[in-house]
C-alpha positions, 0 to 999 in steps of 0.5 A: 603626694607628699602626704602619703609617704610612709603608708603601707599598702603591700601587706593585703593580710588582716590584722587580728592581734587585737583585744576584742572580736566583734559580729561576724568574726565570733561566727567562726573565729580562730579559737572559740569553743563554739561547742562550749556555747552550743551547749549552754545555749541548750540549756536555756529554755522557756522556763528558764525565764521565769526565773529572770527579772527582766522576764519579770519585769516586762509582764508585770508593766504590761499587765499593770498598763492592761489592768489600767486600761480595762479600768478605764474602760470599766469606768467610763462605760456609758452603757448603763446610763444610756439603758437607764435613760431608754428605760425610763423614758420607756416606762414613762410612756407606759404609765402615760398610756396605762393612765389614758387606759384607765381615764377610758373606763370612766364615766362621762358625766356620772360621778365619780370616786375611786376610793370607794369604786363609784363609775369603775371597777378598780379590780377588773381595771386593773386585771385587765392590764397587759403588763411586761414581766418585772412590773407592777401597777399601783392604782391611787386616788389623787390624795395617795389612797392606795386601791389596788396594785397588779403584777405581771406575769414572771417569765423569762422570755423578756428582753434578757431572756436568752442572755448568756451567762456572765460567770467571771461578772458574777465571780467579781460581784461576789468577791466584792460582796465579800469585800465590802460586807464590813463596810456596808450599812443596812436600813439607810436610804431609799432601801429602808424607806417605806415603798408605799410611802415613796409611791405616794410622794411620786403621786402626789408630784404626779398629780400636780405637775404631770408625769413623773419618774424615779431611778433609785438603786437597791442593791445593785439593781436598779429600779424604776418608778413612772407615775402618770395623772388619770384624768377626767376632763382636765381634772385629776382624779387619780393616779398610775404607778409603775414600778419596773424591777425586772432587772433588765438594766442591769442583766444588760451592763453585766453581759457589757462588762462580760464581753470585756472581761472576757477580751481582757482575759484573752488579751492577758494571756497574748500579752504574757505570751509576747512578753515572754517572746520579748524577754527572750529577744532581750536575755538571750543576747545578753546570756551569750555576751555572758557566756562568751566573756566567761568563757575567755576569762577561764581560758586565759586565767593564768596567762601572763598576756591578754587574751581575746574576750569574743563578743556575739553579734547582739543584732543576730 
C-alpha cells in the first residue's frame, strides 16, 4: 500500500493537452476544421489516381506478373505437340490402309510392274481413293519413280470448318511477322528442298524399313507426311505417300492460344481495376494524413507554442 501513495485518482477529467491526437479523437476534436478536410477529400477522385506514383507502380507490377504468367502458359503448353503426335499416328494408319487398298487391286499370279502399268490401272486406283480434304496421295514404285498423285477435295466442313475466328492470335502473328521479317532467311532447310525429292527419301525408307512418318514446319504450318509400302506377298513393289497440309493442327493450336489471350485480356482489365481499388485504399488515408498535417501547420504558423497536429484514423 505504501507504493500506492501519491497516486491521484480523484480527478476523472481527461487530459487533452498532448501534442498528438490519434484515432477516434480525430473524429470529433475540439478545434478541427472538418469542413476543410471534407473539401480536400471531395477534390480527390479516381482520375487523380492516375497521377499517383503508387498507383502506377501497383498497376505496372501486377501487369508484369500477369504477362509472365501468360507467357509461361503459352510456352509450356503442350497442346500442339500432342495434336501433332495424334495426327501423325492417324496419318500413318491411313497410309497403311491406302497401301492395302492398292495392294488388293494387284493380280495374285500375273506379273506386276507399277512403272508400266502392268497388272494395275494407277489413275483409276488413285481416283477411287477417298481422301480427306487437304490430303494428297502419291504412288511410287520401289525405285522412287512417281507414278501418279491425287488430291482430296478442298472443303471447310472438316474438323476445323466451324471454328471461331482468332483475331487476337492473327493480330499478334502479323506483328511478329513484321518484326521477324528482316531476320528471316528464304530458301533454307526443308522449305527450299524439292518436295518430290523429299518424298522419294521417304519412299526409300518405307520400302526398306516399313511405314514412315515425318512432321515438318513450313512457314508456321505443320506439314505431315506418311509413307507405307505396297506389298505383294512379302515383297514390296511400291509405296503410297500421304501428305497432310490441311493446317488442322495450326488452326486448333491457334484456337487454344486465342482462348488463353482472351482470358489474359479479361484478367488485365480486372487487374487494373483491382489495382486502382488497392491504390485508393492505400493512398487516401495517406492523403488524409498529409492534409491534417498541412492544416495543423497552417493554423499554428506564427505561434510561439506548439499546437496539435491531429492524425486521422488510418485503419478506417
